[in-house]
Structures are given as structure tokens and as C-alpha cells.
C-alpha positions as CSV (number, residue, x, y, z in Angstrom):
1,M,0.0,0.0,0.0
2,Q,1.3,3.4,-0.9
3,K,2.2,5.5,2.1
4,R,3.5,8.7,0.5
5,I,5.3,10.2,-2.5
6,R,8.2,12.6,-2.1
7,Q,10.2,14.7,-4.5
8,V,13.8,13.4,-4.3
9,G,15.5,15.4,-7.0
10,T,15.5,17.6,-10.0
11,L,17.5,17.8,-13.2
12,A,17.7,19.9,-16.4
13,A,17.4,18.3,-19.8
14,R,17.6,19.7,-23.3
15,G,15.6,18.8,-26.4
16,S,17.0,18.5,-29.8
17,S,16.0,22.2,-30.5
18,G,18.0,23.3,-27.5
19,R,14.9,23.9,-25.3
20,L,15.7,23.5,-21.6
21,V,13.2,21.4,-19.7
22,N,13.3,21.0,-15.9
23,L,12.4,17.5,-14.7
24,S,11.4,16.5,-11.1
25,I,12.0,13.0,-9.7
26,F,9.5,11.6,-7.3
27,Q,10.0,8.5,-5.1
28,E,7.0,6.4,-3.9
29,F,7.3,5.0,-0.4
30,L,5.2,1.9,0.5
31,D,3.9,0.8,3.9
32,A,6.1,-2.1,5.2
33,G,5.0,-1.9,8.9
34,T,5.3,-4.9,11.1
35,K,4.3,-5.5,14.7
36,D,7.8,-4.6,15.8
37,D,8.1,-1.6,13.6
38,P,4.7,-0.2,12.6
39,N,6.2,2.9,10.9
40,A,8.5,0.9,8.5
41,E,8.4,1.7,4.9
42,R,10.2,0.6,1.7
43,K,10.9,2.4,-1.6
44,G,8.6,1.8,-4.5
45,T,8.7,3.1,-8.0
46,R,10.3,6.4,-9.1
47,Q,8.5,8.8,-11.5
48,I,9.9,11.6,-13.5
49,M,7.7,14.5,-14.4
50,T,7.9,17.9,-16.1
51,A,7.3,21.1,-14.1
52,D,3.8,21.3,-15.6
53,G,2.9,17.7,-14.5
54,R,3.5,15.7,-17.7
55,R,4.9,12.2,-17.2
56,V,8.3,11.4,-18.6
57,T,9.7,8.0,-19.5
58,R,13.3,7.1,-19.2
59,V,14.7,5.9,-22.5
60,S,18.2,5.2,-21.1
61,K,20.6,6.9,-18.6
62,G,20.3,10.6,-19.2
63,K,17.8,10.3,-22.0
64,Y,14.0,10.9,-21.6
65,R,10.8,11.3,-23.5
66,I,7.8,13.3,-22.5
67,A,4.6,11.3,-22.7
68,G,2.9,11.9,-26.0
69,S,6.0,13.4,-27.6
70,A,8.5,12.0,-30.0
71,E,11.3,14.4,-28.9
72,V,14.1,12.8,-26.8
73,L,15.5,15.0,-24.0
74,A,19.1,14.6,-22.9
75,S,20.8,15.5,-19.6
76,D,24.5,15.5,-18.9
77,D,24.0,15.6,-15.2
78,P,26.1,12.7,-13.7
79,T,23.4,12.0,-11.1
80,A,20.7,11.7,-13.7
81,P,18.8,8.4,-13.6
């Protein structure tokens, strides 16, 4: 069961036209509580989204595609997923 979602990072990526797009990385946390530790949680899936709320899919490390678009964005950020 999903417990919470938290923004865990941001990165800048550029389209082929040179347009800069800011992306936000969100981490899902799931309830993993037990009798001994009722507040325990574990990491779930990560989601990448644009600043205006559009979903982004990861093509490969440092390469992304905004849902519904054919344009591939690229980031040279060494911490980019």
C-alpha cells in the first residue's frame, strides 16, 4: 500500500532544439510496517515529471521522452537516472 510520495531530485534536460526542460524525480514509499516496527516503509517506484505535470519516460541513462511526444530530451547531469 502506498504510504507517501516525495520529490527526491530535479534535473535539467535539453531537447534537440536546445529547449531546456526542468524535470522532477518523485519517489514512492510503501507501507512495510510490522508488529515490531509499525512505521517501517520501503521504496517503491520512481516517477519523472515535467514542471507542468507531464509524465516522462526514461529511454536510457540521461535520455528521456515526455509522454505523447517523439522528442528525446538529454541530460549530462552525472546523477541523472
